[in-house]
LOMIKOL-722780 format. One record per residue (C-alpha): residue in one letter; x, y, z. Coordinates in steps of 0.1 Angstrom, whole numbers, padded with zeros to 4 digits, always signed. Layout:
N
AXYZ/...
This chain:
144
X-0058-0443-0180/X-0025-0425-0187/X-0043-0397-0205/X-0066-0391-0175/X-0036-0391-0152/X-0017-0366-0174/X-0048-0344-0178/X-0054-0343-0140/X-0017-0336-0134/X-0016-0308-0159/X-0048-0293-0144/X-0033-0295-0109/X+0000-0279-0121/X-0019-0251-0139/X-0040-0244-0108/X-0009-0243-0086/X+0008-0219-0111/X-0022-0196-0110/X-0021-0195-0072/X+0017-0189-0070/X+0023-0167-0100/X+0012-0135-0084/X+0035-0141-0055/X+0064-0150-0077/X+0060-0120-0100/X+0055-0096-0071/X+0027-0072-0066/X+0030-0036-0077/X+0028-0012-0048/X-0004+0009-0046/X+0017+0041-0050/X+0037+0045-0082/X+0072+0059-0086/X+0082+0064-0050/X+0118+0066-0036/X+0110+0040-0009/X+0081+0021+0007/X+0068+0008+0040/X+0044-0021+0042/X+0022-0028+0072/X+0011-0063+0084/X-0011-0078+0111/X-0027-0046+0122/X-0042-0014+0106/X-0029+0007+0135/X+0004+0018+0149/X+0007-0017+0163/X+0014-0030+0128/X+0046-0049+0119/X+0065-0026+0094/X+0086-0038+0065/X+0107-0014+0045/X+0117-0017+0009/X+0135+0002-0018/X+0117+0010-0050/X+0134-0019-0067/X+0123-0045-0041/X+0089-0031-0032/X+0069-0055-0055/X+0085-0086-0041/X+0082-0074-0004/X+0046-0065-0010/X+0037-0098-0026/X+0054-0117+0003/X+0031-0103+0029/X-0001-0124+0030/X-0014-0104+0061/X-0006-0069+0046/X-0029-0042+0061/X-0015-0011+0044/X+0015+0006+0029/X+0031+0040+0024/X+0055+0056-0001/X+0080+0084+0002/X+0086+0111-0024/X+0112+0138-0026/X+0086+0161-0043/X+0053+0165-0024/X+0035+0170-0057/X+0041+0133-0065/X+0024+0123-0033/X-0006+0145-0040/X-0008+0130-0075/X-0013+0096-0059/X-0043+0109-0040/X-0057+0123-0073/X-0050+0090-0090/X-0074+0073-0065/X-0100+0100-0067/X-0096+0108-0030/X-0117+0135-0013/X-0100+0156+0013/X-0117+0153+0047/X-0095+0175+0069/X-0059+0187+0075/X-0038+0194+0105/X-0004+0207+0113/X+0018+0189+0138/X+0051+0206+0143/X+0067+0209+0109/X+0045+0183+0092/X+0011+0191+0076/X-0012+0160+0074/X-0040+0157+0049/X-0066+0130+0055/X-0087+0116+0026/X-0114+0091+0017/X-0107+0073-0015/X-0135+0049-0025/X-0112+0030-0048/X-0090+0019-0018/X-0118+0007+0004/X-0114+0000+0041/X-0100+0027+0064/X-0098+0037+0100/X-0119+0061+0121/X-0101+0093+0128/X-0117+0124+0143/X-0151+0109+0137/X-0144+0102+0099/X-0134+0071+0080/X-0100+0078+0066/X-0082+0055+0041/X-0055+0078+0026/X-0030+0100+0044/X-0005+0125+0029/X+0021+0140+0052/X+0042+0169+0039/X+0074+0182+0054/X+0092+0209+0034/X+0094+0198-0002/X+0090+0161+0005/X+0060+0140+0014/X+0047+0105+0022/X+0014+0090+0012/X-0001+0060+0029/X-0031+0038+0034/X-0050+0037+0057/X-0025+0060+0075/X+0012+0065+0075/X+0028+0046+0104/X+0064+0044+0114/X+0070+0081+0115/X+0077+0107+0088/
């Protein structure tokens, strides 16, 4: 009887640990090596609630958001943002200039999802201003 109780208790604890461990350890951001991050929750549009994080706290913030709908990362060197698009095998769909920012819109099958923009399903966005850039999925919200 005690053995069964201990076995059931151990199985329950193990199951609970497997459920909670990813949250406790944090989740690595989608985009590696950035200076800072934004995480979007509750909506995959500009109506999203936005949470900011430094590089050091990004994993914990990301893991704490059960209703996360996207994220973006900021790089001092634009080449690092474009490297993230390459990392996900993204195909460039189109680009546009708005003021001093050039926006590049991609489709990356590895990321899934996306939003419709200019008649195309976009799920990766790189915005470049001068030497720096941001990369986000599905789009960059909160300004750049």
